[in-house]
Backbone as a chain_set.jsonl record, in Angstrom:
{"seq": "MAERARVGVLISGRGSNMAALVEASAAPDCPYEVVLVAANDPAAAGLAWARGQCIPTWSHSHVGMPRAAFDVLVDEQLTALGVEWVALAGYMRLLSPELVGKWRGRIVNIHPSLLPKYKGLETHARAIAAGDRQAGCSVHLVTEALDDGPVLGQTRLPVLPGDTAEELAARVLAAEHDLYPRVLAELVRGEAPLPA", "coords": {"N": [[-2.403, 27.034, 2.811], [-3.702, 24.302, 4.7], [-1.934, 22.387, 7.188], [-0.426, 19.42, 6.027], [-1.351, 15.938, 6.17], [0.759, 13.488, 7.636], [2.387, 10.863, 6.121], [3.579, 7.555, 6.262], [5.239, 5.196, 4.28], [5.394, 1.773, 3.627], [7.489, -0.541, 2.08], [8.63, -3.324, 0.035], [10.022, -3.765, -2.257], [10.372, -2.548, -5.511], [8.67, -0.385, -5.241], [6.663, 0.987, -6.769], [4.01, 1.813, -6.352], [4.374, 3.348, -4.07], [5.89, 5.414, -5.229], [3.905, 6.486, -6.868], [2.173, 7.515, -4.939], [3.833, 9.488, -3.798], [4.31, 11.138, -6.03], [1.71, 12.049, -6.559], [1.36, 13.584, -4.315], [2.559, 15.963, -4.87], [0.744, 17.66, -5.97], [-0.979, 20.736, -5.482], [-3.347, 20.639, -4.001], [-3.272, 18.285, -2.615], [-3.874, 16.367, 0.282], [-1.973, 15.129, 1.843], [1.44, 14.285, 2.779], [4.359, 12.414, 2.024], [6.444, 11.302, 4.436], [8.188, 9.397, 5.218], [9.807, 6.549, 3.952], [9.917, 3.203, 4.392], [11.518, 0.013, 4.588], [11.551, -3.587, 4.619], [13.631, -4.802, 3.482], [16.847, -4.042, 2.918], [17.874, -3.807, 0.353], [15.825, -2.996, -1.262], [14.582, -1.558, -4.173], [13.029, 0.714, -4.26], [13.849, 2.344, -2.17], [16.116, 3.8, -2.972], [14.979, 5.397, -4.935], [13.219, 6.94, -3.367], [15.055, 8.289, -1.73], [16.206, 9.855, -3.679], [14.196, 11.658, -4.013], [14.449, 13.146, -1.813], [13.239, 12.145, 0.48], [13.011, 10.942, 3.754], [14.408, 7.767, 4.582], [14.262, 4.394, 5.805], [15.57, 1.221, 6.598], [15.658, -2.268, 7.323], [16.619, -5.575, 7.653], [14.272, -8.165, 7.983], [14.889, -10.751, 8.393], [15.298, -13.567, 10.377], [14.244, -12.375, 12.604], [11.744, -12.204, 15.145], [8.333, -11.564, 14.265], [6.868, -9.611, 15.788], [8.93, -8.274, 17.117], [10.362, -7.128, 15.013], [8.402, -5.406, 14.043], [8.203, -3.616, 16.127], [10.499, -2.09, 15.728], [9.821, -0.895, 13.274], [7.568, 0.592, 14.053], [8.773, 2.383, 15.836], [10.198, 4.017, 14.062], [8.124, 5.146, 12.53], [6.757, 6.562, 14.523], [8.746, 8.314, 15.411], [8.962, 10.104, 13.314], [6.591, 11.385, 13.329], [4.435, 10.245, 11.97], [1.13, 9.918, 10.721], [-0.579, 8.393, 9.18], [-0.376, 5.166, 7.669], [0.788, 3.635, 4.773], [0.752, 0.715, 2.966], [2.737, -0.488, 0.414], [3.231, -2.706, -1.746], [4.315, -4.177, 0.302], [5.603, -6.956, 1.589], [4.903, -8.436, 3.9], [3.103, -9.806, 6.609], [1.574, -7.85, 9.073], [2.229, -7.554, 12.597], [-0.147, -8.354, 15.206], [0.094, -6.481, 17.235], [1.153, -4.146, 16.038], [-0.823, -3.599, 14.12], [-2.945, -3.175, 15.862], [-2.171, -0.828, 17.24], [-2.185, 1.057, 15.174], [-4.694, 0.921, 14.14], [-7.277, 1.459, 11.788], [-5.828, 3.399, 10.567], [-4.071, 2.386, 8.769], [-3.498, 1.499, 5.459], [-3.792, -0.567, 2.505], [-2.836, -1.558, -0.798], [-4.167, -3.82, -3.097], [-3.845, -6.282, -5.659], [-6.408, -7.289, -6.725], [-9.964, -7.809, -7.029], [-11.08, -7.514, -4.186], [-13.415, -9.259, -2.065], [-12.195, -11.355, -3.49], [-9.46, -13.5, -4.291], [-7.3, -13.184, -2.311], [-3.935, -12.722, -1.096], [-1.249, -14.123, -3.055], [-0.384, -14.362, -6.634], [-2.611, -13.304, -7.986], [-3.535, -12.462, -10.531], [-3.131, -14.615, -12.315], [-4.818, -16.417, -11.069], [-7.325, -15.197, -11.413], [-7.568, -15.301, -14.208], [-7.469, -18.075, -14.628], [-9.836, -18.8, -13.428], [-11.646, -17.937, -15.207], [-12.655, -15.369, -15.042], [-14.295, -12.367, -16.035], [-13.732, -9.86, -15.302], [-11.161, -8.04, -13.668], [-8.994, -6.377, -11.322], [-8.188, -3.856, -8.867], [-7.868, -3.143, -5.351], [-8.21, -0.909, -2.598], [-7.763, -1.145, 0.811], [-8.562, -1.044, 4.33], [-6.217, -2.114, 6.76], [-6.211, -5.107, 8.579], [-5.7, -7.66, 11.099], [-5.82, -10.007, 9.614], [-4.887, -11.481, 6.453], [-5.132, -9.37, 3.702], [-7.775, -8.537, 4.295], [-9.28, -6.433, 5.346], [-11.832, -3.788, 5.556], [-12.984, -2.663, 2.391], [-12.068, 0.264, 0.712], [-12.015, 1.403, -1.787], [-12.216, 0.586, -5.286], [-10.978, -0.392, -8.519], [-12.153, -1.534, -11.571], [-11.293, -3.672, -14.25], [-11.448, -4.985, -17.609], [-10.887, -8.458, -18.259], [-9.063, -9.444, -20.883], [-9.54, -11.297, -23.953], [-7.285, -13.969, -24.304], [-5.463, -12.891, -22.553], [-2.43, -12.835, -20.72], [-1.097, -13.57, -17.458], [0.896, -11.721, -16.939], [0.371, -9.614, -18.732], [-2.159, -8.772, -17.856], [-1.466, -8.06, -15.251], [0.154, -5.805, -15.719], [-1.683, -3.912, -16.686], [-3.412, -3.733, -14.497], [-1.645, -2.755, -12.568], [-1.137, -0.156, -13.514], [-3.66, 0.916, -13.068], [-3.718, 0.75, -10.301], [-1.893, 2.745, -9.613], [-3.325, 5.021, -10.075], [-5.619, 4.709, -8.493], [-4.757, 4.368, -5.763], [-3.496, 6.818, -4.709], [-5.738, 8.492, -4.889], [-7.702, 7.315, -3.2], [-6.328, 7.323, -0.748], [-6.09, 10.078, -0.348], [-8.813, 10.736, -0.078], [-9.374, 9.342, 2.265], [-7.723, 10.625, 4.146], [-8.851, 13.14, 4.078], [-11.215, 12.59, 5.283], [-13.278, 11.66, 3.737], [-13.629, 9.101, 2.846], [-15.565, 6.08, 2.806], [-15.843, 4.892, 5.774], [-15.943, 1.946, 7.858], [-18.381, 1.244, 10.429]], "CA": [[-2.961, 25.685, 2.864], [-3.588, 23.66, 6.005], [-0.837, 21.424, 7.295], [-0.807, 18.157, 5.404], [-1.19, 14.734, 6.983], [2.067, 12.857, 7.471], [2.208, 9.471, 5.718], [4.729, 6.667, 6.136], [4.975, 4.137, 3.299], [6.203, 0.572, 3.814], [7.715, -1.23, 0.816], [9.573, -4.448, 0.049], [10.692, -3.894, -3.547], [10.603, -1.369, -6.351], [7.934, 0.748, -4.684], [6.002, 1.816, -7.78], [2.847, 2.464, -5.743], [4.93, 4.411, -3.22], [6.227, 6.529, -6.114], [2.645, 7.107, -7.293], [1.692, 8.326, -3.808], [4.705, 10.655, -3.686], [4.074, 12.029, -7.167], [0.411, 12.691, -6.365], [1.441, 14.554, -3.211], [3.078, 17.226, -5.392], [-0.388, 18.524, -6.335], [-1.192, 21.718, -4.41], [-4.516, 20.335, -3.17], [-3.131, 16.971, -1.984], [-3.941, 16.572, 1.735], [-0.956, 14.374, 2.579], [2.82, 14.258, 2.297], [5.083, 11.214, 2.432], [7.56, 11.761, 5.269], [9.069, 8.263, 5.49], [9.682, 5.298, 3.202], [10.615, 2.183, 5.168], [11.522, -1.286, 3.915], [12.066, -4.75, 5.346], [14.754, -5.303, 2.688], [17.731, -2.907, 2.641], [18.163, -3.721, -1.078], [14.61, -2.621, -1.997], [14.909, -0.515, -5.147], [12.272, 1.928, -3.974], [14.558, 3.2, -1.212], [16.965, 4.734, -3.713], [14.089, 6.373, -5.574], [12.738, 7.861, -2.332], [16.168, 9.162, -1.343], [16.348, 10.811, -4.76], [13.157, 12.677, -3.82], [14.75, 13.763, -0.502], [12.335, 11.616, 1.506], [13.73, 10.098, 4.702], [14.195, 6.331, 4.417], [14.765, 3.487, 6.842], [15.444, -0.183, 6.209], [16.242, -3.259, 8.223], [16.195, -6.913, 7.25], [13.44, -8.862, 8.966], [15.312, -12.149, 8.436], [15.743, -14.049, 11.675], [13.625, -11.636, 13.711], [10.318, -12.43, 15.377], [7.515, -10.534, 13.624], [6.537, -8.518, 16.702], [10.147, -7.505, 17.407], [10.638, -6.305, 13.841], [7.391, -4.348, 13.948], [8.558, -2.583, 17.114], [11.455, -1.198, 15.048], [9.055, -0.125, 12.292], [6.736, 1.56, 14.786], [9.656, 3.434, 16.359], [10.496, 4.943, 12.963], [6.892, 5.873, 12.216], [6.471, 7.48, 15.618], [9.792, 9.342, 15.481], [8.736, 11.096, 12.272], [5.259, 11.978, 13.465], [3.53, 9.69, 10.967], [-0.279, 9.821, 11.129], [-1.193, 7.351, 8.363], [0.596, 4.219, 7.118], [0.361, 3.043, 3.506], [1.542, -0.426, 2.524], [2.864, -0.419, -1.042], [4.077, -3.852, -2.079], [4.99, -4.612, 1.528], [5.34, -8.395, 1.527], [4.924, -9.008, 5.253], [1.946, -9.616, 7.475], [1.903, -7.057, 10.256], [1.899, -8.166, 13.878], [-1.363, -7.816, 15.817], [0.42, -5.301, 18.056], [1.287, -2.977, 15.166], [-2.155, -3.317, 13.575], [-3.761, -2.612, 16.942], [-1.787, 0.56, 17.523], [-2.489, 1.929, 14.037], [-5.987, 0.498, 13.579], [-8.03, 2.511, 11.105], [-4.905, 4.364, 9.958], [-3.178, 1.658, 7.855], [-4.168, 1.056, 4.239], [-3.006, -1.407, 1.609], [-3.33, -1.737, -2.167], [-4.083, -5.248, -3.431], [-4.166, -6.426, -7.068], [-7.585, -8.088, -7.08], [-11.221, -7.244, -6.566], [-11.38, -8.162, -2.907], [-12.694, -10.303, -1.321], [-11.602, -12.404, -4.327], [-8.028, -13.668, -4.547], [-6.355, -12.666, -1.318], [-2.633, -13.356, -1.221], [-0.411, -13.967, -4.24], [-0.804, -14.925, -7.924], [-4.005, -12.882, -8.176], [-3.911, -12.344, -11.946], [-3.229, -15.979, -12.84], [-6.007, -17.041, -10.481], [-8.5, -14.616, -12.067], [-7.634, -15.844, -15.573], [-7.791, -19.499, -14.527], [-11.239, -18.931, -13.024], [-12.515, -17.457, -16.275], [-13.266, -14.08, -14.688], [-14.344, -11.359, -17.096], [-13.214, -8.612, -14.744], [-10.143, -8.068, -12.623], [-8.824, -5.009, -10.856], [-7.409, -3.619, -7.655], [-8.639, -2.676, -4.196], [-7.554, -0.299, -1.444], [-8.52, -1.56, 1.995], [-7.965, -0.882, 5.653], [-5.471, -3.302, 7.161], [-6.536, -5.78, 9.84], [-4.732, -8.716, 11.397], [-5.91, -11.07, 8.622], [-4.302, -11.139, 5.161], [-5.983, -8.756, 2.674], [-9.118, -8.833, 4.802], [-9.959, -5.285, 5.932], [-12.884, -3.15, 4.758], [-12.545, -2.078, 1.124], [-12.354, 1.699, 0.612], [-12.155, 1.779, -3.18], [-11.788, -0.424, -6.257], [-11.025, -0.124, -9.952], [-12.412, -2.756, -12.338], [-10.775, -3.709, -15.615], [-11.808, -6.236, -18.275], [-9.896, -9.47, -18.617], [-9.166, -9.518, -22.338], [-9.291, -12.636, -24.517], [-5.882, -14.279, -24.506], [-4.603, -12.23, -21.566], [-1.536, -13.559, -19.823], [-1.039, -12.965, -16.129], [1.8, -10.561, -16.997], [-0.333, -8.513, -19.408], [-3.193, -8.29, -16.951], [-0.783, -7.404, -14.138], [0.623, -4.48, -16.136], [-2.836, -3.0, -16.742], [-3.9, -3.521, -13.127], [-0.686, -1.895, -11.866], [-1.402, 1.221, -13.928], [-4.873, 1.331, -12.362], [-3.346, 0.945, -8.893], [-1.196, 4.02, -9.47], [-4.36, 6.057, -10.067], [-6.569, 4.484, -7.396], [-4.206, 4.469, -4.403], [-3.412, 8.204, -4.227], [-7.076, 9.073, -4.769], [-8.367, 6.797, -1.999], [-5.612, 7.822, 0.425], [-6.487, 11.482, -0.164], [-10.179, 10.732, 0.462], [-9.306, 8.866, 3.647], [-7.12, 11.683, 4.959], [-9.824, 14.243, 4.161], [-12.43, 12.144, 5.964], [-14.321, 11.437, 2.732], [-13.74, 7.674, 2.526], [-16.646, 5.419, 3.563], [-15.249, 4.028, 6.797], [-16.906, 1.084, 8.548], [-18.823, 1.721, 11.757]], "C": [[-2.723, 25.081, 4.249], [-2.428, 22.672, 5.995], [-1.286, 20.065, 6.78], [-0.546, 16.982, 6.344], [0.122, 14.04, 6.627], [1.888, 11.354, 7.262], [3.558, 8.759, 5.701], [4.361, 5.527, 5.205], [5.938, 2.982, 3.551], [6.272, -0.186, 2.502], [8.611, -2.453, 1.041], [10.388, -4.529, -1.227], [10.842, -2.575, -4.263], [9.81, -0.149, -5.912], [7.212, 1.606, -5.706], [4.744, 2.478, -7.241], [3.274, 3.554, -4.767], [5.252, 5.635, -4.07], [4.965, 7.248, -6.586], [2.074, 7.985, -6.182], [2.517, 9.606, -3.67], [4.42, 11.642, -4.807], [2.736, 12.746, -7.042], [0.472, 13.768, -5.281], [2.02, 15.891, -3.658], [1.951, 18.182, -5.789], [-0.695, 19.482, -5.185], [-2.367, 21.391, -3.499], [-4.428, 18.958, -2.502], [-3.076, 17.141, -0.467], [-2.876, 15.831, 2.532], [0.421, 14.611, 1.973], [3.477, 12.991, 2.82], [6.348, 11.662, 3.163], [8.533, 10.639, 5.61], [8.758, 7.147, 4.503], [10.541, 4.272, 3.927], [10.488, 0.838, 4.465], [12.059, -2.371, 4.823], [13.198, -5.427, 4.582], [15.654, -4.117, 2.347], [18.077, -2.748, 1.162], [16.948, -3.307, -1.906], [14.892, -1.414, -2.894], [14.195, 0.802, -4.855], [12.959, 2.867, -3.003], [15.413, 4.228, -1.931], [16.121, 5.801, -4.394], [13.626, 7.418, -4.552], [13.844, 8.82, -1.895], [16.407, 10.223, -2.413], [15.317, 11.929, -4.701], [13.327, 13.404, -2.485], [13.74, 13.375, 0.574], [13.155, 10.76, 2.456], [13.395, 8.619, 4.488], [14.76, 5.586, 5.618], [14.605, 2.073, 6.312], [16.146, -1.063, 7.224], [15.748, -4.619, 7.747], [15.383, -7.564, 8.364], [13.922, -10.305, 9.183], [15.837, -12.497, 9.834], [15.135, -13.331, 12.868], [12.189, -12.08, 13.911], [9.518, -11.254, 14.806], [7.262, -9.338, 14.544], [7.765, -7.654, 16.992], [10.508, -6.609, 16.23], [9.666, -5.138, 13.764], [7.581, -3.271, 15.008], [9.524, -1.584, 16.483], [10.742, -0.31, 14.031], [8.257, 0.971, 12.994], [7.578, 2.694, 15.364], [9.959, 4.474, 15.291], [9.273, 5.786, 12.611], [6.616, 6.943, 13.265], [7.479, 8.628, 15.649], [9.562, 10.452, 14.451], [7.316, 11.657, 12.273], [4.272, 11.493, 12.426], [2.126, 9.562, 11.551], [-1.022, 8.706, 10.399], [-0.081, 6.463, 7.79], [0.006, 3.609, 5.859], [1.306, 1.907, 3.15], [1.548, -0.429, 0.998], [3.812, -1.529, -1.499], [4.886, -4.317, -0.886], [4.634, -6.077, 1.744], [5.475, -9.069, 2.898], [3.571, -8.795, 5.911], [2.385, -8.811, 8.685], [1.501, -7.81, 11.518], [0.595, -7.579, 14.41], [-1.091, -6.554, 16.637], [0.509, -4.044, 17.191], [-0.066, -2.598, 14.571], [-3.03, -2.66, 14.637], [-3.441, -1.157, 17.218], [-2.255, 1.505, 16.432], [-3.864, 1.632, 13.431], [-6.761, 1.678, 12.992], [-7.163, 3.536, 10.413], [-3.852, 3.678, 9.09], [-4.005, 1.202, 6.658], [-3.204, 0.232, 3.391], [-3.649, -1.382, 0.233], [-3.112, -3.191, -2.531], [-4.561, -5.457, -4.863], [-5.257, -7.452, -7.368], [-8.816, -7.323, -6.616], [-11.62, -7.985, -5.29], [-12.896, -8.193, -2.699], [-12.135, -11.449, -2.173], [-10.077, -12.345, -4.268], [-7.138, -12.889, -3.577], [-5.024, -13.377, -1.517], [-2.002, -13.125, -2.579], [-1.054, -14.568, -5.491], [-2.231, -14.527, -8.293], [-4.413, -12.898, -9.642], [-4.061, -13.718, -12.58], [-4.485, -16.666, -12.308], [-7.281, -16.508, -11.127], [-8.674, -15.179, -13.476], [-8.057, -17.313, -15.537], [-9.256, -19.729, -14.178], [-12.203, -18.494, -14.121], [-13.193, -16.138, -15.983], [-13.251, -13.131, -15.884], [-13.819, -10.016, -16.624], [-12.136, -8.92, -13.717], [-10.002, -6.638, -12.128], [-7.991, -4.943, -9.602], [-8.301, -2.999, -6.59], [-7.723, -1.981, -3.207], [-8.41, -0.638, -0.228], [-7.79, -1.18, 3.265], [-7.321, -2.198, 6.056], [-5.97, -3.799, 8.516], [-5.498, -6.888, 10.048], [-4.715, -9.812, 10.331], [-5.409, -10.576, 7.258], [-5.358, -10.593, 4.209], [-7.462, -8.828, 3.042], [-9.872, -7.618, 5.328], [-11.019, -4.709, 5.019], [-12.318, -2.457, 3.519], [-13.008, -0.623, 1.04], [-12.541, 2.158, -0.828], [-11.633, 0.681, -4.083], [-11.803, 0.158, -7.665], [-11.174, -1.456, -10.665], [-11.889, -2.598, -13.754], [-11.229, -5.003, -16.275], [-10.609, -7.17, -18.381], [-10.078, -9.715, -20.107], [-8.919, -10.943, -22.841], [-7.796, -12.844, -24.756], [-4.936, -13.612, -23.533], [-3.674, -13.225, -20.886], [-1.578, -12.872, -18.46], [-0.182, -11.706, -16.15], [1.115, -9.368, -17.65], [-1.404, -7.913, -18.508], [-2.565, -7.537, -15.786], [-0.348, -5.992, -14.502], [-0.531, -3.483, -16.183], [-3.376, -2.7, -15.347], [-2.95, -2.589, -12.37], [-0.892, -0.431, -12.242], [-2.644, 1.763, -13.226], [-4.589, 1.577, -10.879], [-2.744, 2.324, -8.678], [-2.155, 5.208, -9.494], [-5.245, 5.948, -8.823], [-5.984, 4.816, -6.029], [-4.093, 5.916, -3.926], [-4.793, 8.829, -4.011], [-7.762, 8.614, -3.487], [-7.658, 7.282, -0.736], [-5.989, 9.277, 0.698], [-7.897, 11.573, 0.421], [-10.181, 10.326, 1.932], [-8.785, 9.968, 4.562], [-8.092, 12.859, 5.127], [-11.088, 13.87, 4.936], [-13.572, 11.87, 5.028], [-14.517, 9.965, 2.409], [-14.835, 7.047, 3.377], [-16.091, 4.428, 4.578], [-16.332, 3.154, 7.443], [-17.227, 1.64, 9.918], [-17.924, 1.15, 12.841]], "O": [[-1.692, 25.314, 4.88], [-2.002, 22.19, 4.945], [-2.396, 19.617, 7.067], [0.349, 17.021, 7.189], [0.534, 14.014, 5.467], [1.318, 10.661, 8.104], [4.549, 9.287, 5.195], [3.281, 4.951, 5.329], [7.146, 3.185, 3.673], [5.245, -0.449, 1.876], [9.254, -2.595, 2.081], [11.356, -5.287, -1.285], [11.364, -1.606, -3.712], [10.212, 0.985, -6.17], [7.144, 2.824, -5.546], [4.434, 3.603, -7.633], [2.6, 4.578, -4.651], [4.931, 6.761, -3.69], [4.951, 8.474, -6.693], [1.554, 9.068, -6.447], [1.963, 10.683, -3.449], [4.302, 12.843, -4.566], [2.633, 13.925, -7.383], [-0.275, 14.745, -5.325], [1.977, 16.861, -2.9], [2.18, 19.383, -5.929], [-0.672, 19.071, -4.025], [-2.388, 21.817, -2.344], [-5.397, 18.507, -1.891], [-2.313, 17.971, 0.029], [-2.869, 15.892, 3.761], [0.559, 15.064, 0.837], [3.185, 12.546, 3.93], [7.213, 12.317, 2.582], [9.577, 10.882, 6.215], [7.595, 6.837, 4.248], [11.751, 4.45, 4.06], [9.474, 0.557, 3.825], [12.906, -2.123, 5.681], [13.672, -6.492, 4.978], [15.256, -3.263, 1.555], [18.524, -1.679, 0.748], [17.03, -3.269, -3.133], [15.378, -0.382, -2.431], [14.706, 1.876, -5.172], [12.684, 4.066, -3.006], [15.437, 5.398, -1.546], [16.499, 6.972, -4.428], [13.636, 8.618, -4.826], [13.604, 10.013, -1.711], [16.767, 11.357, -2.098], [15.521, 13.008, -5.258], [12.462, 14.178, -2.075], [13.424, 14.167, 1.461], [13.932, 9.921, 1.999], [12.242, 8.265, 4.243], [15.619, 6.09, 6.341], [13.614, 1.762, 5.65], [17.097, -0.651, 7.888], [14.56, -4.779, 7.466], [15.76, -7.517, 9.535], [13.414, -11.0, 10.063], [16.697, -11.811, 10.385], [15.464, -13.637, 14.014], [11.48, -12.313, 12.932], [9.959, -10.106, 14.853], [7.42, -8.189, 14.131], [7.65, -6.433, 17.1], [10.914, -5.463, 16.42], [10.06, -4.013, 13.455], [7.163, -2.13, 14.81], [9.388, -0.376, 16.677], [11.025, 0.884, 13.937], [8.272, 2.129, 12.578], [7.139, 3.844, 15.378], [9.977, 5.672, 15.573], [9.381, 6.997, 12.419], [6.284, 8.082, 12.937], [7.11, 9.778, 15.886], [9.923, 11.605, 14.687], [6.9, 12.324, 11.325], [3.369, 12.232, 12.033], [1.945, 9.16, 12.7], [-1.979, 8.14, 10.928], [1.008, 6.94, 7.469], [-1.127, 3.127, 5.862], [2.515, 2.108, 3.043], [0.493, -0.379, 0.367], [5.02, -1.327, -1.622], [6.01, -4.794, -1.037], [3.485, -6.399, 2.049], [6.082, -10.132, 3.026], [2.968, -7.729, 5.784], [3.447, -9.062, 9.254], [0.557, -8.6, 11.512], [0.261, -6.435, 14.104], [-1.94, -5.667, 16.722], [-0.005, -2.992, 17.572], [-0.418, -1.419, 14.521], [-3.764, -1.713, 14.354], [-4.345, -0.344, 17.408], [-2.675, 2.626, 16.718], [-4.15, 2.06, 12.313], [-6.882, 2.738, 13.606], [-7.67, 4.439, 9.748], [-2.858, 4.298, 8.712], [-5.067, 0.6, 6.813], [-1.984, 0.318, 3.534], [-4.861, -1.206, 0.11], [-2.032, -3.743, -2.317], [-5.573, -4.878, -5.26], [-5.057, -8.369, -8.165], [-8.716, -6.323, -5.905], [-12.39, -8.945, -5.318], [-13.593, -7.263, -3.106], [-11.644, -12.43, -1.615], [-9.487, -11.267, -4.204], [-6.334, -12.049, -3.983], [-4.978, -14.491, -2.039], [-2.188, -12.072, -3.189], [-2.113, -15.192, -5.427], [-2.975, -15.333, -8.852], [-5.528, -13.307, -9.964], [-5.023, -13.96, -13.309], [-5.138, -17.416, -13.033], [-8.218, -17.27, -11.367], [-9.789, -15.497, -13.89], [-8.902, -17.74, -16.324], [-9.847, -20.729, -14.582], [-13.417, -18.655, -13.994], [-14.203, -15.812, -16.606], [-12.289, -13.108, -16.651], [-13.501, -9.141, -17.43], [-12.194, -9.92, -13.002], [-10.809, -5.777, -12.48], [-7.2, -5.838, -9.305], [-9.342, -2.413, -6.886], [-6.588, -2.411, -2.997], [-9.626, -0.444, -0.236], [-6.57, -1.017, 3.28], [-7.827, -3.271, 5.727], [-6.13, -3.029, 9.463], [-4.55, -7.028, 9.275], [-3.697, -10.482, 10.16], [-5.501, -9.387, 6.954], [-6.358, -11.257, 3.934], [-8.302, -9.142, 2.199], [-11.027, -7.764, 5.728], [-11.11, -5.083, 3.849], [-11.307, -1.758, 3.59], [-14.179, -0.317, 1.267], [-13.16, 3.195, -1.069], [-10.729, -0.067, -3.711], [-12.554, 1.089, -7.956], [-10.423, -2.396, -10.405], [-12.021, -1.542, -14.373], [-11.384, -6.018, -15.596], [-9.473, -6.734, -18.566], [-11.146, -10.151, -20.538], [-8.174, -11.702, -22.222], [-7.128, -11.991, -25.341], [-3.72, -13.75, -23.668], [-4.088, -14.326, -20.522], [-2.037, -11.736, -18.335], [-0.49, -10.731, -15.463], [1.257, -8.238, -17.183], [-1.537, -6.693, -18.411], [-3.071, -6.493, -15.377], [-0.467, -5.078, -13.686], [-0.375, -2.335, -15.766], [-3.751, -1.567, -15.046], [-3.401, -1.728, -11.615], [-0.827, 0.443, -11.377], [-2.681, 2.929, -12.832], [-5.146, 2.494, -10.276], [-3.041, 2.994, -7.69], [-1.827, 6.281, -8.988], [-5.575, 6.949, -8.187], [-6.639, 5.473, -5.219], [-4.554, 6.222, -2.826], [-4.994, 9.598, -3.071], [-8.339, 9.428, -2.766], [-8.318, 7.618, 0.247], [-6.185, 9.661, 1.851], [-8.152, 12.387, 1.308], [-10.906, 10.902, 2.742], [-9.346, 10.211, 5.63], [-8.145, 13.487, 6.184], [-11.928, 14.726, 5.212], [-14.726, 11.843, 5.455], [-15.495, 9.616, 1.749], [-15.021, 7.428, 4.533], [-15.895, 3.255, 4.262], [-17.487, 3.566, 7.559], [-16.453, 2.403, 10.496], [-18.128, 1.43, 14.023]]}, "num_chains": 1, "name": "protein.A"}
């Protein structure tokens, strides 16, 4: 098998989407491998999970640091491990324009809404409050603006009568765990519909 693309995953918490990417990479035909899990919170639960899978980890608190200075540290780690693609998985920080610029077209994010609807937080409560009949998740290329890059793939789910934000979130999260590895694999293989 050809050498697999090297992926770095950035997390801020439990890292369930990171785990989904790692688990999918065990398939013999997966075109990528996760070579780094990095976090802006040294207490992020996903770091321990990644270490249990023998994946190199790095963490540093961003508190009190200018965004660009923190992102220099992140970029140093990505570069040191030969990362080719960056996947944001519950990474609760906007990236600096400098980091986005360096990795443009090679950073993806998973977001729990049908973009361009409901950028930012509280996506499920906002969808329910609006009376939406469908919700879902999106994988998109990362740009300088929040949740604003070109969408590479989406999964749609019905909003059920009486849904709470928590119930909808649980179903959307399960869909994310299927969508993200699939779209990342398509992107790495050159099969994703990239913008001109």
